[in-house]
N, C-alpha and C positions, 0 to 999 in steps of 0.2 A: 716198910709201910705197905699195907695192902692197897692195891690200886683197883678201881672199878673201870671196866672197859665198856664202852657203848656198843650197840649193835651196828652203828654206822661210823664212818671216819670222823675224827675230831681234829680240827686245826686250831691251835692256840696261838693268838697274836698277843705277845706280851712285851715287857721291857725290863731292864735291870735298874734303870735310874728313876728317881722320883722326878716329877716335872714332866712337861709336855715333850714327848719324843716324836709324835706323829702316829701313834699307835691306832687311834680311831679311824683316821683316813685310810689306813691300810686295811682295816677290817671292812670298811665300806667298799673299797676297790675290789677286795677279794670276793666278797659276796656277790657283787655285780658280775665279776668274771665267772664265778661258778655257775650262776644262773644262766649266763649266756652259753656256757658249755654243756648245759642240759641237766645240771644238778638241781635239787630242791633244797637250798641251804636254809638253815635256821641259825639264829644268833643267841648266845647266852651271855649274860653279864651279871655282875654282882649287884648292880643298882646302888652304887655308893651314894650315901646320903638319903636314900629312900626310907620312908617309915610306914610302908604298907602294913596292913593288919594281917596279911596272909602272903605266904610264899609257897611254891614258886608262882609267878604271875605272868601271864601273857599280856603284852602291852596292847592297849587300844588307843585310838585317837583321842579319847576323852581323858586319858590318864594325865596326872599332874606330875611335874618333875620332883616335887617334894615327897611324892609317894614312891616313885620308881627310879629316881635319879635322872640327871640331865643328859648324860651321854647315851644311855639306851634309847631315850626318846628321839634324840637327834639321829641315831643310826636307823631307827625304824622309819623316820620321816624321809631320810635320804634313800634308803634301799627299798622301802615298801615291803620288806620281808618280815617274817615272824620273828619276834624277839621275846625271849623268856628271861625274867630276872629273878634273883633270889640268892641268898647266901650259900645254898647247897646247889652247886653247879650240876651235879649228877641229876638231881630231881628236875632241874630246869631243862636239861637236855632230854630227859625221858619224856617230858611234857611235849616238846617239839616233835619227837619221833613218834610217840604213841598217838597223839591227838591230831597232828597235822601232817604226818607222813614225810617229814624231812629226812632226806637220805644222806645228809652231811651236816655237821654242826661246826660253827665257827665261834670260838670263845674270845670275847673282848676282854683282854687281860687274862691272867691265870697261869703265867709261867711258873709262879711259885706255888700253885695249887696242885700238889703232887698226888693227891688222892684220886685224881681222875686221869686215867691213861690216855695219852694222845698219840695220834699218828704222825703229826707234823707240828714242830715247835718253831714258830717264827718270832724272833726278837728284833725289836725296832730300836735303833740307836740314833741319837741326835748327832749329826755329822759335825757340828761346830763344837759342841761340848764333849763329845765322845763319852768317856766314863769319868770325866772330871779328874780328881786326884786319886781315883782308884780305891778310895776307902768307903766303908759302909757307914750308914747313918749312926750317930749324928755327926761324925767327923767328916763325912763325905756324902756324895749323892746316891750311893748304891743301896739297893734293898738287901742285897746279899753279895758274897764275894764274887769277883769277876770270873773266877775259875769255873763257875757253873755254866758259862757260855759254851763250854765244850759240849753241853747237852743240847744246844740249839741246833736245829736242822738247817735253818736259814737265817742270815743276818741281813736286815734291811737298814740302810744308812740314809737318814733324812738329810741329804745334801748331795750336790754334784761330786762325783768321785773321779779324780784324775788318775789315781793309782789305787784301784780297789784291792783290798786284801782278799785272800782266798776265802770263798764262801760268802762274800759281801755282795749285796744287790743294791744298786742305786735307786733312791726314790727322790722325786722332785714334786713340789707342791705347785699346782696350778690354781689360780684364783678365777672363779667364775664371774658371771654378771651379778652385780648388786641387785637385790630385790627389796621392795618395801616391806617392813614388818607387818605381817597380817594381810599382805596383798602381793602374793608371789608373781602375779601376772604383770606387775609394774616393775620393769627392770631397767638397768642402766649399766654401761661399762664403767669400770672403776676409773679408767683414764679420763672420763668425762668430768671428773671432779678434780683433775690435776690443777694445782694452784689454789685450790679452795682450802679454807681453814675449817677443820672438822674436829669434833670430839670423837674419841674412840674408847669404848669400854671393853674390858676383857677379864674374865675370871677363868684363867687357864694356868696350866702348869708352867708354860713358858710364854707369857704375854708379850715379851719383847719381840718375838718372831712376828707376831701379828702387827704390832705397831710399826716395825721396820718395813714390812711389806707395803703398808699404806704410804710410808714416807718415800719408798723407792718408786711408787706410782706418781709421785709429785705432789702429794697432799701435805699440807701443814697440819700436823697432828697434835692435838691436846690429849694426852693419854690419861685414862682413869683405870687404874689397876685394882683388881679385887682378888681375894684368895680363890684358889681353884675350887670349883663347884659352889661358889657363892650363890646364895638365894637372894635375889634383888628385891628391894622394897621401893615403894613409890617415892619416898623422900630422897632416895639416893640419886634421883635424876632432877632434882630441883635446880641444879646449875644450868639447865637448858632453858633457852627462850624459844618462842615459837618460830624464830628465824634461823635457829641453829641447825646444823647437820650433825647427826650422830651415826657412827658405823659400829656394828657389833658382829661377833661371830655367830654361827648357827647354834653353837652350844649355849651361848648367852641368850639367843633369841627365844629358845623354847621355854625360858624362864621369865620372859618379859611380855608374852602375848596378852596377858591379862591386865597389864599395867597401862595407865593412861599417861603417856610420856609426851611432853611438849617437843616441838621441833619435827624435823624430817628424819625419820629413823630408817636406816638401810642395813641390810644383812648381807655379809660377804661369805659366800660358800667357797669351800676349797675341795680340791680333788687330788688324790695321790696318783702320780704318774709312775708306773713301774714298767720296766722293760720286758720285752718278750722273753728274754732269758730267765727272768724271775718266774713267769708263769710256766715256762717249759720245765724248769727245775721242780716247781710245785707239782705239776702233773706227773712227773717221773717218780715222785715220792708218795703219791696216792696209792693205796692198796691195789695191787695188780688185778685182784679179782673183781674190782669195781671200775677200773679204767676200761673205756670202750664197752661198757656193760650191756649195750644194746646189740652188740655183734654176737 
């Protein structure tokens, strides 16, 4: 297969399993680190579920999730960085480079997109489920045979690691302060709701991780699970009364800002915590001609 190479480094953050592995939080943490290190990163994404009339597309604050996908909007909101979406990742990346001057590109997903040459491949693995039974869909959870992991440059495991295998980097998820839907200046620590009975909605690949986090914080959780990337409608929240408390993820929140939902609605942000050794390995794998490029 002929591969196209960008004029700047490309980092792909992908996974091998279907379902939520924690890939998107890694993308956000990576972009924040690159910016703090002096890079001008741009993000590309497929825009799963988006029905835009044109591609590629630079995200703007007024864009709707049904046009560009929920995860790209969440990434843009969290990072404040430029995000280009579209089925052709090469065209999206060139848009970031040519129009916005990005000097490094991070791809949200794309480990299986071999037409675009990459400088670093990062694969995120769920530390609890790992690779399941090791079989591909539909008999198992894998998109492709696990042997392809040999092509990954770095493995990030979303779980505390007592005995990390060679090449594995531990990631842990930190939960930030809750903020009111549509009013981010109104915040509260999750522990302030300890002992409270709350509703929780999640349209994620692995919603149980979210529900369990709320329960570990001492909340009595009534879970409402929806398919990944689900587009919410008004009537799906009719179970709420004006006195109820509902907690959702950031990915859900970008799809609910236009809805008039009863009750007190809180959004729980998450942050991937990666060790210094991860970033040191990352920087060692960046093209040498661009490391310390100001010297």
